[in-house]
N, CA, C and O of each residue as an XYZ file, in Angstrom:
784
protein
N      73.913    -57.330   -137.806
C      74.580    -57.991   -136.687
C      73.892    -59.325   -136.443
O      72.685    -59.374   -136.210
N      74.653    -60.393   -136.496
C      74.097    -61.706   -136.191
C      74.488    -62.102   -134.759
O      75.146    -61.340   -134.051
N      74.072    -63.307   -134.350
C      74.338    -63.716   -132.973
C      75.825    -63.815   -132.685
O      76.265    -63.470   -131.588
N      76.608    -64.283   -133.654
C      78.057    -64.399   -133.441
C      78.673    -63.026   -133.189
O      79.529    -62.879   -132.317
N      78.239    -62.023   -133.950
C      78.726    -60.655   -133.737
C      78.313    -60.147   -132.358
O      79.108    -59.542   -131.639
N      77.050    -60.405   -132.003
C      76.534    -59.955   -130.707
C      77.284    -60.620   -129.563
O      77.641    -59.969   -128.581
N      77.518    -61.917   -129.694
C      78.224    -62.646   -128.647
C      79.664    -62.148   -128.506
O      80.175    -62.032   -127.392
N      80.311    -61.855   -129.623
C      81.675    -61.320   -129.574
C      81.702    -59.983   -128.839
O      82.629    -59.711   -128.076
N      80.687    -59.149   -129.066
C      80.594    -57.860   -128.391
C      80.411    -58.050   -126.882
O      81.049    -57.368   -126.080
N      79.540    -58.979   -126.511
C      79.319    -59.292   -125.093
C      80.618    -59.785   -124.455
O      80.997    -59.333   -123.374
N      81.288    -60.705   -125.125
C      82.524    -61.271   -124.565
C      83.629    -60.226   -124.454
O      84.449    -60.282   -123.537
N      83.654    -59.275   -125.387
C      84.669    -58.214   -125.354
C      84.456    -57.241   -124.203
O      85.423    -56.745   -123.625
N      83.202    -56.963   -123.866
C      82.894    -55.906   -122.900
C      82.422    -56.388   -121.536
O      82.347    -55.591   -120.601
N      82.102    -57.669   -121.396
C      81.510    -58.156   -120.145
C      82.280    -59.361   -119.632
O      82.332    -60.403   -120.284
N      82.879    -59.208   -118.456
C      83.591    -60.342   -117.853
C      82.767    -61.023   -116.762
O      83.045    -62.170   -116.414
N      81.768    -60.347   -116.223
C      80.964    -60.893   -115.133
C      80.108    -62.075   -115.602
O      79.264    -61.910   -116.482
N      80.314    -63.264   -115.025
C      79.489    -64.416   -115.407
C      77.998    -64.181   -115.153
O      77.161    -64.613   -115.945
N      77.661    -63.502   -114.057
C      76.241    -63.292   -113.753
C      75.601    -62.314   -114.744
O      74.432    -62.475   -115.096
N      76.348    -61.309   -115.197
C      75.794    -60.383   -116.179
C      75.642    -61.081   -117.534
O      74.654    -60.866   -118.235
N      76.601    -61.901   -117.894
C      76.466    -62.676   -119.135
C      75.257    -63.608   -119.042
O      74.480    -63.728   -119.990
N      75.106    -64.265   -117.890
C      73.965    -65.154   -117.682
C      72.659    -64.393   -117.870
O      71.717    -64.891   -118.486
N      72.618    -63.168   -117.324
C      71.420    -62.346   -117.470
C      71.120    -62.059   -118.936
O      69.975    -62.166   -119.375
N      72.148    -61.698   -119.688
C      71.929    -61.383   -121.103
C      71.481    -62.617   -121.879
O      70.654    -62.503   -122.784
N      72.012    -63.801   -121.544
C      71.559    -65.031   -122.193
C      70.098    -65.320   -121.840
O      69.333    -65.784   -122.686
N      69.716    -65.048   -120.594
C      68.328    -65.271   -120.176
C      67.385    -64.338   -120.934
O      66.331    -64.765   -121.406
N      67.760    -63.079   -121.048
C      66.918    -62.122   -121.776
C      66.851    -62.519   -123.252
O      65.794    -62.423   -123.877
N      67.967    -62.958   -123.800
C      67.967    -63.430   -125.190
C      66.953    -64.562   -125.373
O      66.164    -64.542   -126.318
N      66.971    -65.544   -124.475
C      66.057    -66.686   -124.587
C      64.599    -66.243   -124.517
O      63.762    -66.709   -125.290
N      64.305    -65.344   -123.589
C      62.930    -64.855   -123.453
C      62.513    -64.049   -124.683
O      61.374    -64.155   -125.138
N      63.423    -63.251   -125.216
C      63.120    -62.470   -126.427
C      62.869    -63.377   -127.625
O      61.952    -63.126   -128.407
N      63.666    -64.423   -127.776
C      63.450    -65.364   -128.874
C      62.065    -66.012   -128.757
O      61.364    -66.173   -129.756
N      61.682    -66.376   -127.547
C      60.377    -67.008   -127.338
C      59.242    -66.050   -127.668
O      58.276    -66.438   -128.325
N      59.348    -64.804   -127.219
C      58.292    -63.830   -127.545
C      58.260    -63.534   -129.037
O      57.178    -63.334   -129.590
N      59.398    -63.499   -129.704
C      59.409    -63.280   -131.157
C      58.616    -64.383   -131.856
O      57.808    -64.109   -132.744
N      58.851    -65.625   -131.453
C      58.103    -66.740   -132.054
C      56.608    -66.600   -131.769
O      55.778    -66.850   -132.643
N      56.278    -66.207   -130.566
C      54.860    -66.049   -130.210
C      54.173    -65.010   -131.090
O      53.018    -65.177   -131.481
N      54.898    -63.938   -131.396
C      54.304    -62.841   -132.169
C      54.585    -62.918   -133.663
O      54.250    -61.991   -134.401
N      55.197    -64.010   -134.120
C      55.460    -64.154   -135.540
C      56.557    -63.235   -136.057
O      56.564    -62.854   -137.227
N      57.488    -62.882   -135.169
C      58.612    -62.014   -135.540
C      59.880    -62.861   -135.696
O      59.858    -64.070   -135.466
N      60.966    -62.226   -136.082
C      62.221    -62.938   -136.314
C      62.946    -63.208   -134.993
O      63.425    -62.268   -134.358
N      63.036    -64.465   -134.569
C      63.701    -64.768   -133.294
C      65.175    -64.371   -133.278
O      65.705    -64.012   -132.227
N      65.841    -64.430   -134.426
C      67.257    -64.068   -134.452
C      67.447    -62.582   -134.156
O      68.327    -62.209   -133.380
N      66.631    -61.744   -134.767
C      66.731    -60.302   -134.523
C      66.396    -59.977   -133.075
O      67.140    -59.259   -132.407
N      65.286    -60.502   -132.593
C      64.880    -60.234   -131.209
C      65.898    -60.810   -130.232
O      66.175    -60.209   -129.194
N      66.457    -61.980   -130.563
C      67.458    -62.583   -129.700
C      68.710    -61.733   -129.591
O      69.270    -61.587   -128.505
N      69.157    -61.168   -130.715
C      70.324    -60.288   -130.699
C      70.070    -59.090   -129.794
O      70.941    -58.703   -129.014
N      68.889    -58.505   -129.893
C      68.546    -57.352   -129.045
C      68.620    -57.744   -127.574
O      69.166    -57.002   -126.758
N      68.076    -58.900   -127.238
C      68.147    -59.366   -125.850
C      69.571    -59.618   -125.400
O      69.932    -59.316   -124.263
N      70.376    -60.167   -126.286
C      71.750    -60.494   -125.932
C      72.598    -59.255   -125.695
O      73.415    -59.235   -124.775
N      72.418    -58.217   -126.512
C      73.294    -57.038   -126.400
C      72.746    -55.932   -125.511
O      73.428    -54.926   -125.316
N      71.561    -56.073   -124.972
C      70.924    -54.932   -124.294
C      71.735    -54.384   -123.126
O      71.629    -53.198   -122.813
N      72.535    -55.212   -122.481
C      73.334    -54.769   -121.330
C      74.840    -54.940   -121.547
O      75.599    -54.931   -120.578
N      75.288    -55.096   -122.794
C      76.704    -55.410   -123.008
C      77.632    -54.330   -122.472
O      78.783    -54.617   -122.145
N      77.150    -53.085   -122.374
C      77.982    -51.966   -121.900
C      77.815    -51.688   -120.407
O      78.466    -50.793   -119.870
N      76.953    -52.442   -119.735
C      76.599    -52.123   -118.350
C      77.777    -52.262   -117.392
O      77.916    -51.457   -116.471
N      78.614    -53.252   -117.587
C      79.737    -53.467   -116.672
C      80.717    -52.291   -116.704
O      81.191    -51.853   -115.655
N      81.015    -51.791   -117.867
C      81.967    -50.681   -118.000
C      81.339    -49.319   -117.747
O      82.002    -48.413   -117.242
N      80.064    -49.169   -118.095
C      79.393    -47.865   -118.003
C      78.048    -48.027   -117.301
O      77.007    -47.870   -117.938
N      78.043    -48.338   -115.997
C      76.800    -48.703   -115.313
C      75.771    -47.574   -115.156
O      74.592    -47.852   -114.936
N      76.183    -46.342   -115.261
C      75.277    -45.192   -115.236
C      74.483    -45.041   -113.936
O      73.252    -45.028   -113.966
N      75.169    -44.928   -112.802
C      74.447    -44.761   -111.535
C      73.641    -43.460   -111.470
O      72.661    -43.369   -110.731
N      74.053    -42.468   -112.238
C      73.309    -41.205   -112.258
C      72.127    -41.206   -113.197
O      71.404    -40.215   -113.293
N      71.924    -42.322   -113.897
C      70.828    -42.473   -114.852
C      70.764    -41.310   -115.841
O      69.723    -40.675   -116.015
N      71.890    -41.053   -116.474
C      71.972    -40.013   -117.494
C      71.394    -40.549   -118.793
O      71.709    -41.666   -119.203
N      70.556    -39.763   -119.438
C      69.851    -40.232   -120.632
C      70.773    -40.461   -121.821
O      70.524    -41.356   -122.629
N      71.833    -39.667   -121.941
C      72.648    -39.749   -123.154
C      74.115    -40.082   -122.892
O      74.954    -39.902   -123.774
N      74.425    -40.554   -121.718
C      75.786    -40.977   -121.367
C      75.722    -42.371   -120.753
O      74.680    -42.793   -120.251
N      76.825    -43.067   -120.797
C      76.945    -44.377   -120.172
C      75.855    -45.334   -120.658
O      75.327    -45.160   -121.756
N      75.509    -46.353   -119.841
C      74.535    -47.370   -120.246
C      73.126    -46.800   -120.311
O      72.741    -46.074   -119.395
N      72.333    -47.087   -121.342
C      72.637    -47.833   -122.553
C      73.072    -46.952   -123.741
O      73.340    -47.463   -124.828
N      73.139    -45.639   -123.527
C      73.452    -44.727   -124.640
C      74.816    -45.023   -125.257
O      74.966    -45.012   -126.479
N      75.819    -45.291   -124.399
C      77.148    -45.590   -124.924
C      77.087    -46.835   -125.804
O      77.627    -46.850   -126.910
N      76.440    -47.857   -125.313
C      76.329    -49.105   -126.058
C      75.592    -48.945   -127.372
O      75.981    -49.533   -128.381
N      74.530    -48.150   -127.367
C      73.760    -47.965   -128.598
C      74.594    -47.251   -129.658
O      74.441    -47.531   -130.847
N      75.466    -46.344   -129.255
C      76.358    -45.719   -130.239
C      77.238    -46.784   -130.901
O      77.462    -46.738   -132.111
N      77.732    -47.733   -130.119
C      78.534    -48.827   -130.672
C      77.674    -49.710   -131.577
O      78.100    -50.087   -132.669
N      76.484    -50.032   -131.130
C      75.588    -50.898   -131.912
C      75.229    -50.257   -133.251
O      75.201    -50.933   -134.279
N      74.956    -48.960   -133.237
C      74.659    -48.264   -134.497
C      75.862    -48.316   -135.439
O      75.720    -48.552   -136.639
N      77.034    -48.091   -134.876
C      78.250    -48.106   -135.701
C      78.485    -49.490   -136.308
O      79.107    -49.612   -137.363
N      77.990    -50.521   -135.643
C      78.170    -51.888   -136.150
C      76.986    -52.356   -136.979
O      76.907    -53.528   -137.347
N      76.066    -51.449   -137.275
C      74.994    -51.754   -138.210
C      73.719    -52.323   -137.637
O      72.879    -52.811   -138.394
N      73.539    -52.280   -136.318
C      72.273    -52.769   -135.763
C      71.157    -51.835   -136.218
O      71.281    -50.621   -136.055
N      70.072    -52.361   -136.783
C      68.986    -51.513   -137.281
C      68.414    -50.600   -136.188
O      68.412    -50.942   -135.006
N      67.937    -49.450   -136.613
C      67.458    -48.440   -135.673
C      66.325    -48.929   -134.762
O      66.346    -48.600   -133.576
N      65.333    -49.699   -135.249
C      64.307    -50.181   -134.309
C      64.904    -51.007   -133.169
O      64.411    -50.963   -132.042
N      65.957    -51.754   -133.464
C      66.634    -52.542   -132.428
C      67.347    -51.618   -131.445
O      67.314    -51.841   -130.234
N      67.989    -50.581   -131.973
C      68.672    -49.609   -131.109
C      67.672    -48.887   -130.215
O      67.944    -48.655   -129.037
N      66.522    -48.532   -130.769
C      65.488    -47.863   -129.978
C      64.977    -48.778   -128.869
O      64.685    -48.316   -127.766
N      64.868    -50.074   -129.159
C      64.433    -51.022   -128.127
C      65.449    -51.076   -126.990
O      65.075    -51.090   -125.817
N      66.741    -51.106   -127.340
C      67.779    -51.139   -126.306
C      67.729    -49.871   -125.471
O      67.825    -49.931   -124.246
N      67.581    -48.723   -126.122
C      67.466    -47.469   -125.363
C      66.229    -47.477   -124.468
O      66.293    -47.045   -123.317
N      65.118    -47.959   -124.985
C      63.851    -47.933   -124.258
C      63.789    -48.865   -123.068
O      62.917    -48.712   -122.214
N      64.708    -49.845   -122.989
C      64.629    -50.756   -121.833
C      65.050    -50.052   -120.552
O      64.786    -50.551   -119.458
N      65.701    -48.898   -120.673
C      66.050    -48.070   -119.515
C      65.122    -46.854   -119.535
O      65.313    -45.939   -120.336
N      64.138    -46.843   -118.674
C      63.127    -45.775   -118.698
C      63.726    -44.385   -118.602
O      63.166    -43.432   -119.143
N      64.867    -44.254   -117.915
C      65.459    -42.931   -117.719
C      65.984    -42.303   -119.009
O      66.321    -41.119   -119.020
N      66.060    -43.073   -120.095
C      66.487    -42.476   -121.366
C      65.392    -41.600   -121.956
O      65.668    -40.724   -122.775
N      64.158    -41.832   -121.545
C      63.039    -41.078   -122.093
C      62.591    -41.577   -123.452
O      61.711    -40.972   -124.065
N      63.177    -42.673   -123.944
C      62.812    -43.225   -125.248
C      61.539    -44.062   -125.094
O      61.472    -44.984   -124.281
N      60.550    -43.716   -125.889
C      59.276    -44.419   -125.847
C      59.426    -45.835   -126.380
O      60.091    -46.063   -127.391
N      58.813    -46.763   -125.705
C      58.793    -48.141   -126.182
C      57.618    -48.275   -127.146
O      56.507    -48.626   -126.747
N      57.884    -47.987   -128.431
C      56.818    -47.875   -129.425
C      56.544    -49.175   -130.166
O      55.471    -49.335   -130.747
N      57.487    -50.104   -130.158
C      57.303    -51.349   -130.905
C      57.088    -52.513   -129.942
O      57.396    -52.434   -128.753
N      56.554    -53.579   -130.493
C      56.359    -54.774   -129.670
C      57.710    -55.305   -129.182
O      57.814    -55.799   -128.060
N      58.751    -55.203   -130.031
C      60.091    -55.641   -129.626
C      60.572    -54.857   -128.416
O      61.093    -55.435   -127.462
N      60.396    -53.539   -128.456
C      60.835    -52.693   -127.344
C      60.053    -53.015   -126.076
O      60.621    -53.068   -124.985
N      58.766    -53.228   -126.221
C      57.935    -53.565   -125.062
C      58.332    -54.921   -124.484
O      58.368    -55.103   -123.267
N      58.630    -55.867   -125.373
C      59.033    -57.198   -124.903
C      60.362    -57.139   -124.165
O      60.525    -57.782   -123.127
N      61.316    -56.371   -124.694
C      62.619    -56.265   -124.025
C      62.454    -55.702   -122.618
O      63.023    -56.230   -121.663
N      61.680    -54.639   -122.494
C      61.451    -54.058   -121.173
C      60.741    -55.075   -120.267
O      61.068    -55.199   -119.086
N      59.774    -55.794   -120.830
C      58.971    -56.729   -120.039
C      59.789    -57.916   -119.535
O      59.552    -58.404   -118.430
N      60.742    -58.382   -120.328
C      61.485    -59.577   -119.909
C      62.747    -59.253   -119.121
O      63.261    -60.120   -118.414
N      63.255    -58.041   -119.221
C      64.541    -57.703   -118.612
C      64.553    -57.951   -117.103
O      65.310    -58.799   -116.631
N      63.753    -57.248   -116.359
C      63.738    -57.418   -114.899
C      63.210    -58.796   -114.501
O      63.701    -59.414   -113.556
N      62.200    -59.267   -115.240
C      61.613    -60.560   -114.883
C      62.625    -61.689   -115.069
O      62.711    -62.581   -114.225
N      63.381    -61.665   -116.148
C      64.373    -62.726   -116.364
C      65.385    -62.759   -115.222
O      65.743    -63.829   -114.731
N      65.838    -61.591   -114.809
C      66.771    -61.532   -113.684
C      66.158    -62.093   -112.414
O      66.811    -62.815   -111.661
N      64.906    -61.757   -112.186
C      64.216    -62.241   -110.989
C      64.040    -63.756   -111.043
O      64.235    -64.439   -110.037
N      63.674    -64.280   -112.201
C      63.456    -65.720   -112.325
C      64.753    -66.506   -112.150
O      64.748    -67.588   -111.562
N      65.853    -65.974   -112.652
C      67.144    -66.633   -112.424
C      67.433    -66.681   -110.927
O      67.878    -67.705   -110.410
N      67.179    -65.568   -110.230
C      67.381    -65.549   -108.777
C      66.500    -66.598   -108.098
O      66.946    -67.281   -107.176
N      65.263    -66.726   -108.547
C      64.358    -67.734   -107.981
C      64.900    -69.145   -108.210
O      64.872    -69.980   -107.306
N      65.391    -69.405   -109.418
C      65.922    -70.736   -109.723
C      67.164    -71.042   -108.889
O      67.348    -72.173   -108.438
N      68.003    -70.051   -108.687
C      69.266    -70.269   -107.972
C      69.074    -70.665   -106.511
O      69.943    -71.320   -105.935
N      67.953    -70.278   -105.902
C      67.728    -70.627   -104.503
C      66.956    -71.938   -104.337
O      66.715    -72.378   -103.214
N      66.570    -72.560   -105.452
C      65.872    -73.840   -105.375
C      66.896    -74.968   -105.216
O      67.998    -74.869   -105.757
N      66.563    -76.018   -104.500
C      67.492    -77.155   -104.385
C      67.904    -77.705   -105.748
O      69.032    -78.169   -105.918
N      66.998    -77.654   -106.713
C      67.273    -78.175   -108.055
C      68.109    -77.223   -108.904
O      68.670    -77.624   -109.924
N      68.193    -75.945   -108.476
C      68.840    -74.892   -109.285
C      68.323    -74.935   -110.718
O      69.083    -74.865   -111.683
N      66.995    -75.053   -110.820
C      66.376    -75.290   -112.115
C      65.064    -74.529   -112.246
O      64.409    -74.198   -111.258
N      64.700    -74.261   -113.509
C      63.375    -73.712   -113.793
C      62.354    -74.830   -113.922
O      61.149    -74.581   -113.962
N      62.844    -76.070   -113.987
C      61.965    -77.206   -114.228
C      60.865    -77.359   -113.203
O      59.758    -77.778   -113.539
N      61.151    -77.025   -111.957
C      60.142    -77.152   -110.904
C      59.735    -75.794   -110.332
O      59.137    -75.720   -109.259
N      60.060    -74.729   -111.051
C      59.679    -73.380   -110.599
C      58.244    -73.093   -111.028
O      57.908    -73.187   -112.209
N      57.408    -72.743   -110.064
C      55.987    -72.494   -110.325
C      55.681    -71.002   -110.229
O      56.348    -70.261   -109.508
N      54.664    -70.583   -110.965
C      54.253    -69.181   -110.966
C      53.897    -68.729   -109.548
O      54.252    -67.620   -109.148
N      53.203    -69.572   -108.789
C      52.804    -69.194   -107.422
C      54.018    -68.896   -106.560
O      53.994    -67.964   -105.755
N      55.072    -69.672   -106.717
C      56.300    -69.445   -105.956
C      56.940    -68.115   -106.343
O      57.431    -67.380   -105.486
N      56.931    -67.816   -107.629
C      57.494    -66.549   -108.098
C      56.690    -65.378   -107.540
O      57.267    -64.394   -107.075
N      55.370    -65.478   -107.584
C      54.530    -64.391   -107.063
C      54.764    -64.182   -105.571
O      54.760    -63.049   -105.091
N      54.967    -65.267   -104.844
C      55.250    -65.157   -103.411
C      56.569    -64.425   -103.194
O      56.667    -63.563   -102.320
N      57.581    -64.763   -103.985
C      58.880    -64.106   -103.850
C      58.810    -62.638   -104.291
O      59.541    -61.803   -103.758
N      57.952    -62.320   -105.243
C      57.787    -60.920   -105.650
C      57.294    -60.064   -104.478
O      57.631    -58.885   -104.382
N      56.509    -60.652   -103.604
C      55.987    -59.915   -102.445
C      57.042    -59.723   -101.360
O      56.925    -58.834   -100.516
N      58.067    -60.564   -101.392
C      59.143    -60.484   -100.404
C      60.188    -59.486   -100.893
O      61.059    -59.833   -101.690
N      60.098    -58.255   -100.417
C      60.980    -57.181   -100.900
C      62.450    -57.399   -100.536
O      63.332    -56.770   -101.121
N      62.717    -58.275    -99.584
C      64.107    -58.560    -99.219
C      64.772    -59.508   -100.223
O      65.997    -59.548   -100.334
N      63.951    -60.269   -100.950
C      64.495    -61.207   -101.929
C      64.776    -60.470   -103.232
O      63.898    -59.792   -103.766
N      65.993    -60.599   -103.746
C      66.406    -59.943   -104.999
C      65.946    -58.487   -104.981
O      65.262    -58.020   -105.892
N      66.336    -57.791   -103.932
C      65.815    -56.442   -103.680
C      66.138    -55.432   -104.771
O      65.454    -54.414   -104.885
N      67.169    -55.692   -105.579
C      67.527    -54.755   -106.649
C      66.571    -54.819   -107.835
O      66.569    -53.931   -108.688
N      65.762    -55.868   -107.886
C      64.822    -56.028   -108.997
C      63.589    -55.172   -108.751
O      62.975    -55.231   -107.686
N      63.239    -54.375   -109.758
C      62.075    -53.498   -109.650
C      60.784    -54.283   -109.894
O      60.501    -54.704   -111.016
N      60.025    -54.466   -108.846
C      58.724    -55.132   -108.985
C      57.777    -54.273   -109.831
O      56.931    -54.791   -110.559
N      57.939    -52.958   -109.719
C      57.100    -52.051   -110.488
C      57.368    -52.209   -111.986
O      56.435    -52.210   -112.790
N      58.647    -52.344   -112.361
C      58.976    -52.536   -113.776
C      58.463    -53.875   -114.296
O      58.052    -53.976   -115.452
N      58.483    -54.902   -113.450
C      57.940    -56.195   -113.872
C      56.458    -56.056   -114.181
O      55.992    -56.521   -115.221
N      55.719    -55.420   -113.288
C      54.281    -55.234   -113.503
C      54.016    -54.334   -114.711
O      53.137    -54.622   -115.522
N      54.782    -53.237   -114.829
C      54.608    -52.318   -115.953
C      54.928    -53.002   -117.275
O      54.237    -52.788   -118.271
N      55.970    -53.820   -117.285
C      56.340    -54.519   -118.511
C      55.235    -55.431   -119.006
O      54.920    -55.431   -120.196
N      54.643    -56.203   -118.117
C      53.535    -57.077   -118.505
C      52.353    -56.248   -119.012
O      51.717    -56.607   -120.003
N      52.065    -55.147   -118.333
C      50.956    -54.283   -118.744
C      51.200    -53.677   -120.125
O      50.295    -53.654   -120.959
N      52.415    -53.187   -120.371
C      52.734    -52.606   -121.683
C      52.649    -53.650   -122.786
O      52.252    -53.340   -123.909
N      53.019    -54.879   -122.471
C      52.962    -55.960   -123.448
C      51.533    -56.488   -123.600
O      51.241    -57.271   -124.505
N      50.655    -56.050   -122.706
C      49.247    -56.453   -122.683
C      49.095    -57.963   -122.475
O      48.303    -58.638   -123.133
N      49.899    -58.456   -121.519
C      49.850    -59.864   -121.134
C      49.618    -59.898   -119.629
O      50.327    -59.215   -118.891
N      48.645    -60.672   -119.154
C      48.452    -60.774   -117.704
C      49.750    -61.227   -117.029
O      50.482    -62.057   -117.569
N      50.026    -60.680   -115.855
C      51.288    -60.940   -115.179
C      51.552    -62.429   -114.988
O      52.664    -62.887   -115.254
N      50.568    -63.193   -114.537
C      50.770    -64.630   -114.316
C      51.135    -65.333   -115.616
O      52.007    -66.201   -115.632
N      50.473    -64.963   -116.696
C      50.761    -65.563   -118.003
C      52.175    -65.196   -118.468
O      52.899    -66.025   -119.019
N      52.546    -63.941   -118.233
C      53.888    -63.469   -118.600
C      54.957    -64.240   -117.829
O      55.951    -64.675   -118.411
N      54.760    -64.409   -116.537
C      55.717    -65.159   -115.718
C      55.829    -66.592   -116.226
O      56.935    -67.103   -116.402
N      54.693    -67.242   -116.462
C      54.699    -68.632   -116.940
C      55.402    -68.744   -118.290
O      56.149    -69.694   -118.525
N      55.168    -67.786   -119.169
C      55.776    -67.813   -120.498
C      57.296    -67.693   -120.415
O      58.020    -68.429   -121.086
N      57.774    -66.764   -119.589
C      59.215    -66.563   -119.474
C      59.874    -67.748   -118.754
O      60.987    -68.134   -119.111
N      59.215    -68.325   -117.759
C      59.749    -69.534   -117.125
C      59.940    -70.625   -118.184
O      60.987    -71.270   -118.233
N      58.932    -70.824   -119.023
C      59.024    -71.856   -120.067
C      60.191    -71.576   -121.015
O      60.901    -72.499   -121.415
N      60.390    -70.316   -121.371
C      61.501    -69.954   -122.258
C      62.844    -70.235   -121.592
O      63.776    -70.711   -122.240
N      62.940    -69.942   -120.303
C      64.198    -70.145   -119.593
C      64.475    -71.625   -119.324
O      65.632    -72.031   -119.217
N      63.424    -72.426   -119.214
C      63.631    -73.877   -119.078
C      64.405    -74.408   -120.278
O      65.302    -75.239   -120.137
N      64.048    -73.919   -121.447
C      64.716    -74.363   -122.676
C      66.183    -73.923   -122.713
O      67.009    -74.566   -123.362
N      66.501    -72.842   -122.026
C      67.851    -72.261   -122.080
C      68.714    -72.647   -120.882
O      69.828    -72.141   -120.751
N      68.235    -73.524   -120.008
C      68.981    -73.854   -118.789
C      70.448    -74.215   -119.025
O      71.307    -73.711   -118.300
N      70.776    -75.061   -119.999
C      72.198    -75.397   -120.186
C      73.055    -74.163   -120.490
O      74.167    -74.036   -119.977
N      72.545    -73.270   -121.312
C      73.278    -72.045   -121.635
C      73.454    -71.157   -120.404
O      74.449    -70.445   -120.273
N      72.476    -71.211   -119.512
C      72.502    -70.385   -118.305
C      73.306    -71.028   -117.171
O      73.527    -70.401   -116.135
N      73.741    -72.265   -117.364
C      74.500    -72.955   -116.323
C      73.628    -73.409   -115.178
O      74.107    -73.567   -114.054
N      72.348    -73.623   -115.449
C      71.395    -74.062   -114.426
C      70.871    -75.448   -114.786
O      71.110    -75.955   -115.882
N      70.160    -76.042   -113.851
C      69.499    -77.301   -114.127
C      70.272    -78.532   -113.728
O      69.959    -79.634   -114.178
N      71.277    -78.365   -112.892
C      71.977    -79.525   -112.365
C      72.784    -80.260   -113.419
O      73.491    -79.626   -114.202
N      72.696    -81.586   -113.456
C      73.549    -82.383   -114.342
C      73.393    -82.040   -115.824
O      74.361    -82.119   -116.580
N      72.188    -81.661   -116.245
C      71.984    -81.308   -117.657
C      72.840    -80.118   -118.056
O      73.180    -79.978   -119.231
N      73.194    -79.265   -117.115
C      73.950    -78.054   -117.435
C      75.449    -78.307   -117.525
O      76.204    -77.407   -117.894
N      75.890    -79.514   -117.194
C      77.325    -79.755   -117.136
C      78.026    -79.587   -118.480
O      79.227    -79.320   -118.510
N      77.316    -79.733   -119.578
C      77.940    -79.558   -120.882
C      77.899    -78.141   -121.390
O      78.356    -77.877   -122.503
N      77.369    -77.222   -120.616
C      77.230    -75.836   -121.075
C      78.557    -75.124   -121.091
O      78.623    -73.949   -121.451
């Protein structure tokens, strides 16, 4: 599965602009971590892009391990030839599946998933609507404010950084930098995003 295949799958199953934006953000962060670790950015990027493609149709409020999101999506991904380590990473990003995050790819996906969503929320409330002036200190302050982006698990953000063995501040700074590069794709960053 290449990026074009992954994008077609996302477009077929996801109509929500904010959910698509989230998947693009996770893709960007995954590509950046792949480069950092000397892995294939295209493979890691595909995993980031498709990790939630089934969420809109099968949100899984009961957190069933083998039904709905992400189990339903992984069955589709396997049928379309996504390699098993990639499928395991997608399953592992939802702790309720019980799938161990055994690879660096799986750990990175879990680590960037909640954080990317939180960082997009942080950027959206800035006058600039940009990551360009978003600072780690500001993000940490917002993490303490439980009313801000309340659906984001602060515990998962901390656990993700710990599993990846990256200090939280460094992890936040790294993902901010990755998302700065992806601003046009995410529809953020003011005038620069107009061509996205």
